[in-house]
C-alpha positions in Angstrom: -98.3 304.8 -49.2 -95.7 304.8 -46.1 -93.0 307.3 -47.2 -89.6 306.6 -44.9 -87.5 309.4 -43.9 -84.3 309.2 -46.4 -81.9 308.8 -43.0 -84.5 306.0 -41.8 -84.1 304.7 -45.3 -80.4 304.6 -45.4 -79.5 303.8 -42.2 -81.8 300.4 -42.0 -79.0 298.2 -41.2 -78.4 300.2 -37.7 -81.9 300.3 -37.0 -82.3 296.6 -36.3 -78.7 296.1 -35.5 -78.9 297.8 -32.4 -81.2 295.4 -31.0 -80.4 292.2 -32.8 -81.0 289.6 -29.7 -84.2 291.3 -29.1 -85.4 291.1 -33.0 -84.4 287.4 -33.3 -86.4 286.6 -30.2 -89.5 288.2 -30.8 -90.2 288.4 -34.8 -92.2 285.8 -35.9 -90.5 282.9 -38.3 -92.0 282.6 -41.8 -94.4 279.7 -42.3 -92.9 276.9 -43.9 -95.5 276.6 -46.8 -95.0 279.9 -48.0 -91.0 279.2 -48.3 -92.3 275.6 -49.9 -94.6 277.1 -52.0 -91.8 279.9 -53.1 -89.3 276.9 -54.2 -92.4 274.9 -56.0 -92.5 278.2 -58.6 -88.8 278.8 -58.8 -88.4 275.5 -59.9 -85.4 275.5 -57.2 -84.2 272.0 -56.3 -81.4 271.1 -54.0 -77.9 272.5 -54.7 -79.3 275.3 -56.1 -78.2 278.9 -55.4 -80.2 281.1 -53.9 -79.4 284.9 -52.7 -81.2 286.2 -49.7 -81.2 289.9 -49.0 -81.5 291.2 -45.4 -81.0 287.7 -43.7 -81.2 289.3 -40.4 -80.9 287.0 -37.5 -81.5 284.1 -39.9 -84.9 283.1 -39.6 -85.6 282.5 -43.6 -82.3 281.3 -44.4 -82.9 278.7 -42.1 -85.4 277.5 -44.0 -83.7 277.8 -47.1 -80.5 275.5 -46.0 -83.1 272.9 -44.9 -84.3 272.3 -48.4 -80.5 272.0 -49.6 -79.9 275.3 -51.1 -76.8 277.0 -51.4 -77.6 280.3 -50.0 -75.7 283.6 -50.2 -77.1 286.1 -47.8 -76.7 289.7 -47.6 -77.2 291.5 -43.9 -75.6 295.4 -43.4 -76.0 294.7 -39.6 -72.4 293.4 -38.2 -74.6 292.1 -35.1 -77.6 290.6 -36.9 -75.3 288.6 -39.3 -72.8 287.3 -36.4 -76.1 286.0 -34.9 -77.1 284.2 -38.0 -73.7 282.8 -38.2 -74.5 281.5 -34.7 -77.9 280.3 -35.3 -77.1 278.4 -38.6 -73.9 277.1 -37.3 -73.7 273.4 -39.5 -77.1 274.1 -40.6 -76.1 274.4 -44.4 -74.1 275.6 -47.0 -74.1 279.7 -46.4 -72.0 282.3 -47.3 -72.7 285.5 -45.1 -71.7 288.9 -46.8 -72.2 292.1 -44.4 -73.4 294.5 -47.0 -76.2 296.6 -47.8 -78.2 295.0 -51.3 -77.4 298.7 -52.7 -73.7 298.1 -52.4 -73.0 294.2 -52.9 -70.8 293.4 -55.7 -72.9 290.7 -56.8 -72.3 288.9 -60.1 -75.1 289.0 -63.0 -77.0 285.5 -63.9 -75.7 283.4 -61.3 -78.6 282.9 -58.7 -81.8 280.9 -59.2 -83.9 282.6 -56.8 -83.9 286.1 -55.2 -85.6 286.0 -51.4 -86.0 288.6 -49.2 -88.3 288.6 -45.8 -89.7 291.9 -44.6 -86.7 294.1 -45.8 -87.3 294.8 -49.6 -89.0 298.0 -49.0 -85.8 299.4 -47.1 -83.7 299.5 -50.1 -83.8 302.0 -52.4 -86.6 301.2 -55.3 -84.3 302.9 -57.8 -82.0 300.1 -57.7 -83.9 297.2 -55.9 -85.7 295.6 -58.6 -83.1 296.1 -61.6 -80.3 294.8 -59.2 -82.6 291.9 -58.1 -82.8 290.9 -62.2 -79.6 291.3 -62.8 -78.4 288.6 -60.2 -81.2 286.2 -61.3 -80.5 283.5 -64.2 -83.0 284.2 -67.0 -86.3 283.2 -66.3 -85.2 283.3 -62.0 -87.5 284.0 -59.7 -88.0 286.7 -57.2 -89.8 285.8 -53.5 -91.0 288.3 -51.3 -92.5 287.4 -47.8 -93.6 289.7 -45.2 -96.2 290.3 -42.3 -99.0 292.7 -42.5 -101.9 293.6 -40.6 -105.7 293.0 -42.0 -109.0 294.2 -40.9 -111.4 292.2 -39.1 -114.7 292.7 -37.2 -113.3 290.3 -34.4 -109.8 292.0 -34.0 -110.5 295.3 -35.5 -111.0 297.4 -31.8 -107.9 295.5 -30.6 -105.7 297.0 -33.3 -107.5 300.5 -33.3 -106.7 300.7 -29.5 -103.4 299.8 -30.2 -102.5 302.2 -33.2 -104.8 305.1 -31.1 -102.0 304.8 -28.2 -99.3 305.3 -31.2 -101.2 308.1 -32.1 -100.9 309.8 -28.3 -97.4 309.4 -28.3 -95.9 309.5 -31.6 -98.2 310.7 -34.2 -95.9 310.7 -36.6 -95.2 307.0 -36.9 -99.2 306.6 -36.7 -99.7 308.7 -39.7 -97.2 306.4 -41.1 -98.7 303.5 -40.0 -99.5 300.8 -43.1 -103.2 300.7 -44.2 -105.1 297.6 -42.4 -107.5 296.2 -45.2 -110.0 293.0 -45.1 -108.4 289.8 -46.5 -110.6 290.0 -50.0 -109.6 294.0 -50.6 -105.6 292.9 -50.0 -105.9 290.1 -52.4 -108.1 291.7 -54.9 -105.7 294.8 -54.7 -102.6 292.6 -55.5 -104.4 290.8 -58.4 -105.2 294.1 -60.0 -101.6 295.1 -59.9 -100.0 291.8 -61.0 -99.0 293.3 -64.1 -96.2 295.2 -61.7 -94.6 293.4 -58.9 -93.4 296.4 -57.4 -97.2 298.1 -57.5 -98.7 294.4 -56.1 -95.8 295.1 -53.3 -96.4 298.8 -52.6 -99.9 297.9 -52.1 -99.4 294.8 -49.6 -97.3 297.2 -47.2 -98.1 300.7 -47.5 -94.8 301.5 -49.1 -93.8 303.9 -51.7 -91.6 301.5 -53.5 -93.6 301.0 -56.8 -91.5 301.9 -59.9 -92.8 301.4 -63.8 -89.6 300.2 -64.7 -90.1 296.7 -62.4 -93.1 295.3 -64.4 -90.8 295.7 -67.3 -88.4 293.0 -65.4 -90.4 291.0 -63.6 -93.8 289.1 -64.9 -95.7 285.9 -64.2 -96.5 287.8 -60.5 -98.1 285.1 -58.2 -99.7 286.0 -54.5 -100.1 283.3 -51.6 -101.2 284.1 -47.9 -101.4 282.5 -44.4 -103.8 284.1 -42.3 -102.8 283.9 -38.2 -104.5 285.5 -35.0 -102.0 286.7 -32.8 -103.1 287.1 -28.9 -100.7 288.7 -27.1 -99.8 290.1 -23.3 -99.0 293.9 -23.0 -95.3 292.7 -22.4 -95.7 290.7 -25.4 -97.0 293.6 -28.0 -94.3 295.9 -26.1 -91.8 293.2 -27.2 -92.7 293.5 -30.6 -92.8 297.4 -30.6 -89.6 297.6 -29.1 -88.1 296.1 -32.8 -90.2 298.1 -35.1 -88.3 301.0 -36.8 -90.5 303.7 -35.3 -89.5 302.8 -31.9 -85.9 303.8 -32.4 -87.0 307.1 -33.4 -89.0 307.7 -29.7 -87.6 309.8 -26.8 -87.3 307.3 -23.6 -90.5 309.3 -22.5 -92.2 308.3 -25.2 -91.2 304.9 -25.0 -92.2 304.7 -21.4 -95.5 306.5 -22.3 -96.3 303.9 -25.1 -95.6 300.9 -22.9 -97.8 301.8 -20.3 -100.9 302.7 -22.9 -100.2 299.2 -23.9 -100.7 297.5 -20.2 -103.4 299.7 -19.9 -105.0 298.4 -23.0 -104.4 294.8 -21.8 -105.6 295.6 -18.3 -109.0 297.5 -19.8 -109.8 294.0 -22.1 -108.8 291.4 -19.2 -107.5 289.0 -21.9 -104.9 288.9 -25.1 -104.3 291.7 -26.9 -105.5 290.5 -30.4 -104.7 291.1 -33.7 -105.4 289.8 -37.3 -102.5 289.5 -39.6 -101.3 287.3 -42.7 -97.8 286.4 -44.0 -97.8 287.0 -47.5 -95.4 285.4 -50.5 -95.1 287.0 -53.8 -93.1 285.7 -56.4 -92.6 287.1 -59.7 -90.2 285.3 -62.6 -87.7 287.6 -64.6 -89.2 288.2 -68.5 -85.9 287.2 -70.6 -86.4 283.7 -70.0 -89.9 284.2 -72.0 -88.5 286.0 -75.0 -86.4 283.1 -75.1 -88.9 280.8 -75.6 -90.5 282.7 -78.1 -87.1 282.9 -79.9 -87.3 280.5 -83.2 -85.0 277.6 -82.7 
């Protein structure tokens, strides 16, 4: 599992807030079909109130507003949340709250669903699963979405070359890089762990966030993925790397060296650098409603 330094975990808002415009420009949006599936699993409709944790510049928020949902969007970075306000002006009913999830004074049992895109692993796992469950109505849905790399024969050489470049310049970052598995192994591992949503999410992203208590809070874990082949120039690869948390810890010399390594890969290949990824959705429902359903009338 990838273990984040405590200093990085506690300052995740600043890491991405310092590069808000670049993050907004270069990070991919999330597939609409996964957002739609999450809404169907949650049984939410126009006018329902949902919480988004770590809204960033508003990519997922836009999809939620397009479905007529009322969104409370938390984001610890003031520059990111200002950008989200700008991006989503007039898009729908959204309340922005500048706060870390751990610190936000949220009402209990208020939201039909809690959404989080590529941010849940930054939250203290001693808090995250419990607080999400507390914020949901009985039987409410936690919906987590992210991108992750997978292993495929056609793209493995390119992905290995890129990781080798990172290892050359920043071996600590490479040592903590998420594990690339083939799609079958990725899905099988999630299926084996469906009894505890935190284990599913930890397996998917190689994050140290699994907690036994999460399995007592959530059940009915479901998984959906959308595979995607990414082809990028060296400039595009470097632009994405600049938006990753490890990049903020590199010295100016390391950053220049890494960008030169990626340029060398691109020149050596004579074509775009390829990577196999999936956009993944994991949903889970609070167990409270199930006990209500089993109770005698």
